C-alpha positions in Angstrom: 16.2 -33.4 13.3 16.8 -36.8 12.2 18.2 -37.2 8.6 16.5 -39.3 6.0 15.3 -39.1 2.2 15.8 -35.8 0.9 13.7 -34.5 -1.7 14.6 -31.4 -3.8 12.1 -29.2 -5.5 12.8 -27.5 -8.8 10.0 -24.8 -9.4 9.8 -23.3 -12.7 9.9 -19.6 -12.5 6.1 -19.2 -13.7 4.9 -20.8 -10.0 3.4 -17.4 -9.8 2.4 -15.1 -12.9 0.3 -12.1 -12.5 -1.0 -10.3 -15.5 -2.3 -7.2 -13.7 -4.0 -6.1 -16.5 -5.7 -9.4 -17.5 -6.3 -10.5 -13.9 -4.7 -13.8 -14.7 -3.0 -16.1 -12.3 -0.9 -18.8 -13.2 0.7 -21.6 -11.1 2.8 -24.6 -11.6 4.8 -27.0 -9.9 7.5 -29.0 -11.7 9.2 -31.9 -9.9 11.5 -33.4 -12.4 15.3 -32.1 -11.7 16.9 -33.6 -14.5 14.7 -32.8 -17.1 13.9 -28.7 -15.8 17.7 -28.2 -15.8 17.9 -29.7 -19.2 14.9 -27.5 -20.8 15.2 -24.0 -19.4 17.6 -21.9 -17.3 14.7 -20.1 -15.6 14.5 -22.2 -12.7 13.8 -21.7 -8.9 15.6 -24.3 -6.7 14.0 -24.4 -3.3 15.5 -25.6 0.0 15.8 -29.6 0.2 13.0 -31.3 2.2 14.2 -34.1 4.8 11.3 -36.9 5.5 11.0 -38.8 7.8 11.7 -35.9 10.4 10.2 -34.6 13.9 8.6 -31.6 14.0 8.2 -29.9 17.5 4.7 -29.4 18.3 3.4 -32.3 15.5 2.3 -36.1 16.9 2.6 -37.1 13.4 4.1 -35.5 10.2 3.0 -36.5 6.7 5.3 -36.9 3.8 5.8 -33.9 1.6 3.8 -34.1 -1.8 4.9 -36.8 -4.3 7.6 -36.1 -7.0 4.6 -36.4 -9.6 4.2 -32.6 -10.4 0.7 -31.0 -11.7 -0.3 -27.8 -13.4 -2.8 -25.5 -12.2 -4.2 -22.7 -14.2 -6.8 -20.2 -13.2 -7.9 -17.2 -14.5 -9.9 -14.1 -13.9 -10.8 -11.3 -16.0 -12.4 -8.1 -14.3 -14.1 -7.8 -11.2 -15.2 -4.7 -9.0 -13.0 -1.7 -7.7 -11.8 -2.9 -4.1 -13.3 -0.8 -1.4 -14.1 -0.9 2.3 -17.4 -1.5 3.5 -18.4 -4.1 0.9 -21.5 -5.7 2.0 -20.2 -8.8 0.6 -17.3 -8.9 3.1 -19.3 -7.4 6.0 -15.6 -8.5 8.4 -13.8 -5.8 7.0 -15.1 -2.2 7.5 -13.2 0.8 7.1 -13.1 1.2 10.9 -11.8 -2.4 11.3 -8.9 -1.8 8.7 -7.9 1.0 10.6 -8.1 -0.9 13.8 -6.4 -3.8 12.3 -3.5 -1.8 11.1 -3.0 0.1 14.4 -2.7 -3.3 16.2 0.2 -4.8 13.6 2.1 -1.4 14.1 1.6 -1.7 18.0 2.8 -5.4 18.1 6.3 -4.4 16.4 9.4 -4.7 18.8 10.1 -0.7 19.7 13.6 -1.1 17.9 11.7 -2.1 14.5 10.8 0.6 12.3 8.6 1.0 9.1 10.6 2.3 6.2 8.9 5.4 4.7 6.6 4.6 1.9 3.0 5.4 0.6 0.4 4.5 3.2 -0.6 1.3 0.9 3.1 0.3 1.4 3.3 1.2 5.3 1.5 -1.8 6.9 -2.0 -0.4 6.1 -4.8 -3.2 5.5 -6.1 -2.6 2.0 -9.6 -3.4 0.8 -10.5 -7.1 -0.3 -10.1 -7.6 -4.0 -13.7 -8.3 -5.4 -13.5 -11.1 -8.2 -17.1 -11.3 -8.4 -18.3 -14.3 -10.2 -14.9 -14.4 -11.6 -13.6 -15.9 -8.5 -12.0 -19.4 -9.0 -13.0 -22.3 -6.9 -11.5 -22.2 -3.4 -10.8 -18.6 -3.5 -10.9 -17.1 0.1 -11.1 -13.5 -0.2 -8.5 -11.6 2.3 -7.3 -8.3 3.0 -3.2 -7.5 3.4 -0.8 -5.1 4.8 2.7 -4.8 3.5 5.9 -2.7 4.0 9.3 -2.8 4.6 11.0 -3.3 8.2 14.3 -2.5 9.4 16.1 -3.3 12.5 19.7 -2.8 13.1 21.4 -3.7 9.8 18.7 -6.0 8.6 15.7 -5.4 6.5 12.9 -7.5 5.0 9.6 -7.1 3.1 6.7 -7.7 5.3 3.2 -8.8 4.4 0.4 -9.7 6.8 -2.7 -11.6 5.3 -5.8 -11.9 7.1 -9.0 -14.0 5.8 -11.7 -16.0 7.3 -11.2 -19.7 6.5 -13.3 -22.9 6.9 -10.1 -25.1 6.0 -9.2 -25.5 9.5 -5.6 -26.5 11.0 -3.9 -28.3 8.4 -2.2 -31.6 9.2 1.7 -31.3 9.8 3.6 -32.0 6.3 7.4 -32.1 5.9 8.9 -29.0 4.5 5.7 -26.8 5.0 6.7 -26.0 8.8 9.5 -25.9 11.3 7.4 -25.7 14.4 3.9 -25.8 15.4 2.8 -23.9 18.8 -0.6 -24.3 20.3 -1.8 -21.3 22.5 -3.9 -21.6 25.6 -6.7 -19.4 23.8 -7.0 -22.3 21.0 -4.9 -20.5 18.7 -2.5 -22.7 16.7 0.7 -21.3 15.4 2.7 -22.9 12.3 6.3 -21.1 11.5 8.9 -21.8 9.1 12.2 -20.5 7.5 12.5 -21.4 4.2 14.6 -20.3 0.9 14.7 -20.6 -2.9 17.6 -19.6 -5.4 17.2 -18.3 -8.8 20.1 -17.5 -11.2 22.3 -18.1 -8.1 20.7 -15.7 -5.9 19.1 -16.6 -2.8 15.8 -15.3 -1.2 15.1 -16.2 2.1 11.5 -16.7 3.6 10.2 -16.4 7.5 6.5 -17.2 7.8 4.0 -17.6 10.7 0.7 -18.6 10.0 -1.9 -18.8 13.0 -5.1 -20.6 13.1 -7.6 -18.5 15.2 -10.5 -20.5 17.0 -13.0 -18.3 15.3 -11.9 -19.4 12.0 -9.5 -16.4 11.1 -6.3 -17.4 9.4 -3.3 -14.8 9.5 -0.2 -15.3 7.5 2.6 -13.1 8.4 5.7 -13.3 6.2 9.1 -11.6 5.8 11.3 -12.0 2.8 14.8 -10.9 2.6 17.4 -11.0 -0.2 20.4 -9.5 1.1 20.9 -11.9 3.8 19.6 -14.5 5.8 19.1 -11.8 8.6 15.4 -11.1 9.7 14.3 -7.8 11.3 12.1 -10.1 13.3 12.6 -13.5 15.2 10.3 -16.2 14.5 8.8 -15.9 18.0 8.2 -12.2 17.4 6.6 -12.6 14.0 4.1 -15.3 15.5 3.3 -12.7 17.8 1.6 -10.5 15.4 0.2 -13.5 13.7 -1.8 -14.1 16.8 -2.8 -10.4 17.6 -6.5 -10.9 18.6 -7.6 -7.6 17.0 -7.0 -9.3 13.7 -9.7 -11.8 14.1 -12.5 -11.4 11.9 -15.1 -11.4 14.4 -13.5 -8.9 16.8 -15.5 -5.7 16.3 -13.4 -2.4 15.7 -13.1 0.0 18.8 -15.9 2.2 18.7 -14.6 5.2 16.8 -11.9 3.6 15.0 -10.9 6.0 12.1 -10.4 4.5 8.4 -6.8 3.9 7.4 -5.1 6.5 5.4 -5.4 6.4 1.7 -2.4 6.9 -0.8 -2.6 10.5 -2.4 -1.1 11.7 -5.6 1.5 14.3 -6.5 0.7 16.9 -9.1 1.7 16.1 -12.6 4.3 18.4 -12.5 6.8 15.7 -11.2 5.8 13.4 -14.0 6.7 16.3 -16.7 10.5 16.0 -15.3 13.2 13.7 -15.9 14.1 13.8 -12.2 10.9 12.0 -10.5 13.3 10.0 -8.2 12.1 7.4 -6.0 10.9 7.4 -2.4 14.4 6.2 -1.6 15.4 9.6 -2.3 13.1 11.2 0.2 15.0 12.1 3.5 13.2 12.2 6.9 14.6 15.4 7.7 13.5 17.0 4.5 9.9 15.7 4.8 10.0 17.0 8.8 11.0 20.5 7.2 8.4 20.7 4.4 5.7 19.3 7.1 7.0 22.5 9.4 6.9 25.0 6.4 3.4 24.1 5.7 2.0 24.1 9.3 3.7 27.6 9.8 2.2 29.0 6.6 -1.3 27.5 7.7 -1.0 29.1 11.4 -0.3 32.4 9.5 -3.5 32.3 8.0 -6.3 34.1 9.8 -9.6 32.1 10.3 -8.1 29.1 8.7 -10.7 26.3 8.4 -10.6 23.4 10.7 -9.3 20.3 8.9 -9.5 16.5 9.5 -5.7 16.0 9.9 -2.6 18.3 10.4 -1.8 20.6 7.5 1.8 19.3 7.8 1.1 15.7 7.4 2.7 14.9 3.9 3.3 11.1 3.1 5.5 9.6 -0.2 2.9 9.6 -3.0 2.5 6.2 -4.7 4.9 7.2 -7.6 8.5 9.1 -7.7 10.0 11.1 -4.9 7.0 13.4 -4.3 4.9 13.7 -1.1 1.2 14.8 -0.7 -1.5 14.9 1.9 -5.4 14.8 1.4 -7.3 16.9 3.9 -11.0 17.3 4.4 -12.6 20.5 5.9 -14.5 19.4 9.1 -18.4 19.7 8.5 -18.2 20.5 4.5 -18.1 18.8 1.1 -14.6 20.7 0.8 -11.4 18.7 0.2 -7.7 20.2 0.2 -4.9 18.4 -1.7 -1.3 19.6 -1.3 1.8 17.9 -3.1 5.8 18.8 -2.9 7.7 17.6 -5.7 11.2 18.5 -7.1 12.9 18.7 -10.7 10.2 20.5 -12.0 11.1 23.2 -14.9 9.8 26.8 -14.8 6.5 26.9 -16.7 5.8 29.4 -19.6 2.7 30.9 -19.9 0.4 29.8 -22.4 -0.6 31.8 -25.3 -4.2 32.6 -25.2 -4.6 32.4 -29.0 -3.4 29.0 -29.4 -6.1 26.8 -30.2 -5.0 24.1 -27.8 -5.5 26.8 -25.0 -9.1 27.2 -25.6 -10.3 24.1 -23.7 -9.9 23.7 -19.8 -10.0 26.2 -17.2 -7.7 29.6 -17.9 -4.5 29.5 -16.3 -3.2 32.9 -14.8 0.3 33.1 -14.4 2.5 35.6 -12.7 6.1 35.7 -11.4 7.2 36.6 -7.6 10.5 38.7 -7.1 12.6 35.6 -6.3 11.9 34.3 -9.8 9.2 31.5 -8.7 6.3 31.1 -11.0 2.9 31.0 -9.8 0.0 29.3 -11.6 -3.6 29.4 -10.6 -6.8 28.5 -12.1 -10.8 28.0 -11.3 -13.2 25.9 -12.8 -16.7 27.0 -13.3 -19.8 24.3 -13.7 -19.3 24.1 -17.7 -15.8 22.7 -17.4 -15.9 20.8 -14.2 -15.4 17.1 -13.2 -18.3 15.0 -13.1 -17.9 11.4 -11.3 -19.6 8.2 -12.3 -22.3 8.7 -9.8 -23.2 12.0 -11.2 -21.3 14.0 -8.4 -20.3 17.4 -9.8 -16.9 18.7 -8.5 -15.3 22.1 -8.5 -11.9 22.7 -8.2 -9.5 25.8 -7.5 -5.6 25.4 -7.8 -2.4 27.0 -7.1 1.0 26.0 -8.1 4.2 27.5 -7.2 7.2 26.5 -8.9 11.0 27.4 -7.6 13.7 28.2 -9.8 15.3 25.4 -7.7 12.8 23.0 -9.1 10.8 22.3 -5.9 7.0 22.6 -7.1 4.0 22.9 -4.3 0.6 22.4 -5.9 -2.4 23.1 -3.4 -5.7 22.3 -4.6 -9.1 22.8 -3.0 -12.3 20.8 -4.7 -16.1 21.4 -3.3 -18.8 18.3 -4.3 -21.7 19.6 -5.5 -24.9 18.3 -3.4 -26.5 15.6 -5.9 -29.6 16.1 -4.2 -29.9 19.8 -5.2 -31.0 20.6 -8.8 -29.5 23.8 -10.2 -28.7 25.4 -6.6 -28.8 29.3 -6.9 -25.8 29.7 -5.0 -22.9 27.5 -5.8 -20.5 26.3 -3.0 -17.0 27.1 -3.4 -13.5 25.5 -2.8 -11.1 27.3 -0.4 -10.2 30.8 -1.5 -7.3 31.7 -3.5 -5.9 33.8 -0.7 -5.7 30.5 1.4 -4.1 28.3 -1.6 -1.7 31.0 -2.2 -0.4 31.3 1.2 0.1 27.4 1.4 1.7 27.2 -1.8 4.3 29.9 -0.9 5.3 27.9 2.0 9.2 28.5 2.2 10.4 24.7 1.1 13.7 25.7 -0.6 14.6 22.4 -1.6 13.1 18.9 -2.4 13.9 16.0 -2.0 
C-alpha cells in the first residue's frame, strides 16, 4: 500500500458500554489524541490509518471519518425474553438456527476445534434479542453464534453475526477493510485485520463481512489477545461468512432440529467453594462420566426412550459442572442430569425445624461407601406453576459422594393445561430409575 497521511484514532474506553440490567448501550468516538491522553489514562489506541491508499477490489477509496468526534448515545429498557420462532422475526425458526449452527461447524477446517463450553458458547445461533418498541433507530435485529476456536498453538474468540439488512454494500473506506472480493454468485466480501491497545496490551481482530445478494449480512470475527496469530486465515474466515445456508431467505432442510440449549447444574455446586470453571473440565473425565451414565441406563430394564443419548453431558452455564436435559419421547416427561464436584456431604434436616415445614419432604439415606442419597417428590400442593399456568410435578434423587462428586437426577412432568382436575395425575420417572442413574460410578469430578 502506498504511504500517505496517517490518522491515529484514540477511542475512549467507553466506546461500547453495555449495562445488562438496564439494557443501556452507549457508544462514543473521540479523535483528539493530545487532549484525550491528558484527560484520562483509560484510552484505547487503534491501528493508524493510511490515506490515500489502494485497496484490492475497490475502484475508489473514500477517506476515513474526519477528526471531528461525535458522541452517540442510545438506551433501551426492557424488551421481551428472546426465543426462537418469534413471529416478528420469521426468518429465524428453531430449525433454521439449528441448520445455521451445523453449517458453520461444517465450514470449519478439519484441524480447527471449538473449545469445550456450554452450548451458547459453542457456535450455536441464539434467538434474536427482541427490544420491542425500545429498539433504537437503525437497529437491525440479528442472531449471533460465539465460541472459542483453537488450531495448533493459536486460539481466538469467534463470533458470527447474521442479519437481514437493507443497507447494501457500503463504499470502500480507508481503515474499514483491507480487501474486497466479489464472488460469482453476487456475494461481496470485505476482509480486515486490525488491532487496538489498552494499557499497553494489544488486542487483534480479524473480520470478514459478506453482503449476500438476498440482503443477508454476515459478519464473522476473530479476537485474539495473546498474539497476532489466528486459528483461521482471512480466506477461511471469509468462506464461513459466505456459506449460503446462513442466508435468511434460505429455508432450513426439512426435519432440522432446534439447537441445543444451555442446561443448569444442581444448586449443590453453588453451595461449595470449589465451583471452578469450564477450563477445569477434562475431556477424558467428561467422556468417562458419559460412559458411566450410559452403562447405568442400559442396565435399567424397560428404560424409556429419550430424545438424545443419556450420556450427552455438556458444560453448564456456570462453574465446572456438566449437565444434560432430555425428554421422554411421546410424553410431557423431562429428565435433567447434572454432575459437579466439591460438594459437602449433606446433613439430614431436622423434621422439627420450622424451616423444614415448607417445600417437599427430603428423605435421606447413607450407602455403604458413605455416599448420601437425598430424594424428594412434589405433590400438587407444592408443585411449580409457570407463567402460562402450566403445573409441573418434580421427582428428584441426588447422590453425594465422600469425594465431593454430586450426581443429581431430576424428572419433571407438565400437567396438560387443557385438563381441569384430572382424576389421575401423570407421574415423572420412577424413583427406581432416578436412583439407578444417580448412583452411576462417577468417582471423581472434574
